N, CA, C and O atoms as a DFTB+ gen file, in Angstrom:
292 C
 N C O
     1  1       0.816      -1.185      -0.006
     2  2      -0.007       0.000       0.007
     3  2       0.884       1.263      -0.005
     4  3       1.855       1.382       0.742
     5  1       0.505       2.173      -0.874
     6  2       1.239       3.414      -0.906
     7  2       0.784       4.305       0.269
     8  3      -0.407       4.429       0.556
     9  1       1.738       4.891       0.905
    10  2       1.412       5.763       2.036
    11  2       0.897       7.122       1.505
    12  3       1.536       7.764       0.672
    13  1      -0.260       7.527       2.010
    14  2      -0.846       8.782       1.567
    15  2      -0.149       9.928       2.287
    16  3       0.032       9.922       3.504
    17  1       0.232      10.908       1.479
    18  2       0.906      12.102       2.052
    19  2      -0.110      13.165       2.354
    20  3      -0.909      13.517       1.486
    21  1      -0.105      13.676       3.536
    22  2      -1.032      14.734       3.919
    23  2      -0.454      16.070       3.505
    24  3       0.695      16.390       3.810
    25  1      -1.277      16.857       2.796
    26  2      -0.827      18.193       2.427
    27  2      -1.265      19.174       3.517
    28  3      -2.440      19.234       3.878
    29  1      -0.340      19.908       4.013
    30  2      -0.639      20.845       5.078
    31  2      -0.578      22.282       4.531
    32  3       0.221      22.604       3.651
    33  1      -1.443      23.116       5.084
    34  2      -1.488      24.520       4.723
    35  2      -0.942      25.325       5.895
    36  3      -1.412      25.204       7.026
    37  1       0.058      26.148       5.600
    38  2       0.599      26.948       6.713
    39  2      -0.377      28.075       7.084
    40  3      -1.325      28.362       6.353
    41  1      -0.127      28.684       8.204
    42  2      -1.017      29.708       8.787
    43  2      -1.218      30.892       7.843
    44  3      -2.338      31.376       7.675
    45  1      -0.114      31.362       7.220
    46  2      -0.214      32.515       6.333
    47  2      -1.074      32.213       5.096
    48  3      -1.874      33.046       4.669
    49  1      -0.898      31.023       4.535
    50  2      -1.670      30.628       3.361
    51  2      -3.153      30.499       3.744
    52  3      -4.031      30.900       2.981
    53  1      -3.416      29.950       4.902
    54  2      -4.792      29.798       5.359
    55  2      -5.451      31.149       5.565
    56  3      -6.614      31.336       5.208
    57  1      -4.705      32.106       6.149
    58  2      -5.252      33.462       6.339
    59  2      -5.522      34.128       5.007
    60  3      -6.528      34.819       4.848
    61  1      -4.631      33.927       4.049
    62  2      -4.817      34.503       2.724
    63  2      -6.080      33.928       2.045
    64  3      -6.848      34.666       1.427
    65  1      -6.276      32.639       2.164
    66  2      -7.478      31.994       1.594
    67  2      -8.724      32.518       2.275
    68  3      -9.729      32.792       1.620
    69  1      -8.660      32.658       3.605
    70  2      -9.825      33.167       4.345
    71  2     -10.176      34.583       3.939
    72  3     -11.345      34.903       3.726
    73  1      -9.144      35.451       3.829
    74  2      -9.385      36.845       3.405
    75  2      -9.990      36.896       2.017
    76  3     -10.902      37.682       1.759
    77  1      -9.486      36.059       1.124
    78  2      -9.996      36.025      -0.237
    79  2     -11.483      35.592      -0.256
    80  3     -12.310      36.169      -0.963
    81  1     -11.778      34.570       0.538
    82  2     -13.166      34.096       0.623
    83  2     -14.090      35.184       1.168
    84  3     -15.169      35.422       0.625
    85  1     -13.654      35.848       2.255
    86  2     -14.481      36.890       2.876
    87  2     -14.670      38.056       1.919
    88  3     -15.762      38.620       1.846
    89  1     -13.631      38.428       1.186
    90  2     -13.727      39.527       0.208
    91  2     -14.676      39.173      -0.917
    92  3     -15.514      39.984      -1.312
    93  1     -14.546      37.975      -1.425
    94  2     -15.482      37.503      -2.460
    95  2     -16.925      37.482      -1.973
    96  3     -17.833      37.896      -2.694
    97  1     -17.132      37.009      -0.774
    98  2     -18.453      36.963      -0.177
    99  2     -19.053      38.372      -0.041
   100  3     -20.215      38.604      -0.375
   101  1     -18.233      39.301       0.455
   102  2     -18.690      40.692       0.623
   103  2     -19.086      41.320      -0.701
   104  3     -20.095      42.021      -0.785
   105  1     -18.298      41.071      -1.730
   106  2     -18.599      41.645      -3.073
   107  2     -19.882      41.027      -3.623
   108  3     -20.681      41.729      -4.241
   109  1     -20.092      39.749      -3.414
   110  2     -21.343      39.114      -3.881
   111  2     -22.551      39.707      -3.155
   112  3     -23.583      39.994      -3.762
   113  1     -22.398      39.881      -1.852
   114  2     -23.506      40.462      -1.076
   115  2     -23.820      41.878      -1.524
   116  3     -24.990      42.243      -1.644
   117  1     -22.794      42.681      -1.774
   118  2     -23.002      44.029      -2.238
   119  2     -23.687      44.051      -3.610
   120  3     -24.566      44.875      -3.862
   121  1     -23.273      43.141      -4.486
   122  2     -23.886      43.063      -5.809
   123  2     -25.359      42.675      -5.718
   124  3     -26.199      43.230      -6.426
   125  1     -25.660      41.740      -4.863
   126  2     -27.055      41.304      -4.644
   127  2     -27.864      42.487      -4.115
   128  3     -28.957      42.769      -4.605
   129  1     -27.314      43.181      -3.100
   130  2     -28.033      44.321      -2.519
   131  2     -28.363      45.412      -3.529
   132  3     -29.436      46.013      -3.475
   133  1     -27.437      45.664      -4.449
   134  2     -27.644      46.706      -5.460
   135  2     -28.777      46.350      -6.442
   136  3     -29.470      47.229      -6.952
   137  1     -28.946      45.053      -6.690
   138  2     -29.933      44.620      -7.689
   139  2     -31.337      44.478      -7.107
   140  3     -32.309      44.477      -7.862
   141  1     -31.470      44.359      -5.791
   142  2     -32.766      44.119      -5.159
   143  2     -33.509      45.415      -4.854
   144  3     -32.893      46.443      -4.570
   145  1     -34.830      45.357      -4.914
   146  2     -35.585      46.501      -4.428
   147  2     -35.483      46.603      -2.907
   148  3     -35.143      45.624      -2.244
   149  1     -35.778      47.799      -2.343
   150  2     -35.537      48.014      -0.904
   151  2     -36.219      46.969       0.008
   152  3     -35.604      46.539       0.984
   153  1     -37.438      46.558      -0.272
   154  2     -38.092      45.604       0.639
   155  2     -37.382      44.243       0.609
   156  3     -37.363      43.539       1.619
   157  1     -36.808      43.871      -0.517
   158  2     -36.060      42.610      -0.572
   159  2     -34.675      42.748       0.074
   160  3     -34.132      41.782       0.611
   161  1     -34.124      43.935       0.017
   162  2     -32.849      44.189       0.749
   163  2     -33.046      43.988       2.259
   164  3     -32.218      43.383       2.940
   165  1     -34.169      44.517       2.751
   166  2     -34.482      44.343       4.193
   167  2     -34.649      42.871       4.534
   168  3     -34.211      42.426       5.595
   169  1     -35.284      42.106       3.635
   170  2     -35.471      40.682       3.898
   171  2     -34.120      39.957       4.004
   172  3     -33.943      39.112       4.881
   173  1     -33.176      40.280       3.125
   174  2     -31.872      39.647       3.167
   175  2     -31.162      39.961       4.489
   176  3     -30.507      39.095       5.071
   177  1     -31.296      41.191       4.949
   178  2     -30.693      41.578       6.213
   179  2     -31.354      40.870       7.382
   180  3     -30.681      40.445       8.321
   181  1     -32.676      40.744       7.321
   182  2     -33.402      40.031       8.394
   183  2     -33.075      38.534       8.387
   184  3     -32.961      37.915       9.444
   185  1     -32.932      37.978       7.229
   186  2     -32.580      36.555       7.147
   187  2     -31.236      36.295       7.835
   188  3     -31.091      35.330       8.585
   189  1     -30.272      37.153       7.573
   190  2     -28.977      37.028       8.240
   191  2     -29.135      37.168       9.752
   192  3     -28.513      36.425      10.511
   193  1     -29.946      38.096      10.185
   194  2     -30.169      38.273      11.625
   195  2     -30.804      37.030      12.239
   196  3     -30.429      36.630      13.341
   197  1     -31.749      36.420      11.554
   198  2     -32.410      35.201      12.083
   199  2     -31.419      34.029      12.198
   200  3     -31.547      33.208      13.106
   201  1     -30.454      33.945      11.307
   202  2     -29.436      32.908      11.442
   203  2     -28.458      33.267      12.536
   204  3     -27.806      32.386      13.097
   205  1     -28.346      34.517      12.841
   206  2     -27.340      34.962      13.822
   207  2     -27.824      34.801      15.265
   208  3     -27.012      34.515      16.145
   209  1     -29.105      34.974      15.528
   210  2     -29.558      34.938      16.919
   211  2     -30.212      33.595      17.270
   212  3     -30.676      32.879      16.383
   213  1     -30.246      33.271      18.504
   214  2     -30.861      32.077      19.041
   215  2     -31.774      32.508      20.190
   216  3     -31.318      32.751      21.307
   217  1     -33.062      32.596      19.895
   218  2     -34.020      33.117      20.883
   219  2     -35.185      32.145      21.022
   220  3     -35.626      31.578      20.023
   221  1     -35.703      31.935      22.252
   222  2     -36.795      31.004      22.476
   223  2     -38.059      31.313      21.677
   224  3     -38.855      30.403      21.448
   225  1     -38.273      32.525      21.253
   226  2     -39.471      32.906      20.522
   227  2     -39.371      32.580      19.017
   228  3     -40.362      32.669      18.293
   229  1     -38.181      32.207      18.562
   230  2     -37.959      31.949      17.131
   231  2     -37.982      30.449      16.823
   232  3     -37.606      29.633      17.664
   233  1     -38.418      30.098      15.631
   234  2     -38.416      28.654      15.224
   235  2     -36.967      28.147      15.201
   236  3     -36.043      28.886      14.858
   237  1     -36.792      26.901      15.564
   238  2     -35.476      26.290      15.558
   239  2     -34.721      26.384      16.862
   240  3     -33.638      25.817      17.002
   241  1     -35.287      27.097      17.817
   242  2     -34.652      27.221      19.112
   243  2     -34.642      25.861      19.847
   244  3     -35.680      25.208      19.953
   245  1     -33.505      25.452      20.338
   246  2     -33.404      24.217      21.116
   247  2     -33.167      24.541      22.555
   248  3     -33.978      24.188      23.411
   249  1     -32.082      25.201      22.847
   250  2     -31.778      25.694      24.209
   251  2     -30.681      26.732      24.112
   252  3     -30.161      27.006      23.031
   253  1     -30.334      27.305      25.247
   254  2     -29.382      28.401      25.224
   255  2     -27.949      27.937      24.943
   256  3     -27.082      28.759      24.646
   257  1     -27.699      26.655      25.032
   258  2     -26.374      26.097      24.762
   259  2     -26.163      25.785      23.264
   260  3     -25.053      25.453      22.848
   261  1     -27.211      25.893      22.481
   262  2     -27.106      25.623      21.050
   263  2     -26.228      26.684      20.399
   264  3     -26.431      27.880      20.605
   265  1     -25.251      26.238      19.609
   266  2     -24.396      27.239      18.911
   267  2     -25.232      28.090      17.951
   268  3     -26.109      27.570      17.261
   269  1     -24.965      29.365      17.909
   270  2     -25.656      30.274      17.003
   271  2     -24.716      31.417      16.669
   272  3     -23.756      31.694      17.388
   273  1     -25.017      32.065      15.566
   274  2     -24.260      33.263      15.192
   275  2     -23.559      33.116      13.859
   276  3     -23.177      32.023      13.442
   277  1     -23.404      34.244      13.211
   278  2     -22.689      34.330      11.963
   279  2     -21.410      35.119      12.205
   280  3     -21.439      36.156      12.869
   281  1     -20.323      34.656      11.692
   282  2     -19.049      35.307      11.862
   283  2     -19.089      36.716      11.223
   284  3     -19.586      36.875      10.108
   285  1     -18.582      37.698      11.910
   286  2     -18.513      39.056      11.425
   287  2     -19.855      39.703      11.125
   288  3     -19.943      40.570      10.256
   289  1     -20.910      39.290      11.838
   290  2     -22.211      39.911      11.632
   291  2     -22.438      40.958      12.688
   292  3     -23.483      41.608      12.699
């Protein structure tokens, strides 16, 4: 059996990939926001908020220990 070699990514390369992904995501979100009418822009913002919070009054609530939140929101 051939031994499989694990490819490792160093910390700097990983940070560069993460920044690139976040920048791409931000540009996509800005482009979507520009194309939508105002009421749909509000919906996109509210949808993000609903994924970000964990509250007993909202659907999907399990308990206060359940992980919730969006990075950089």
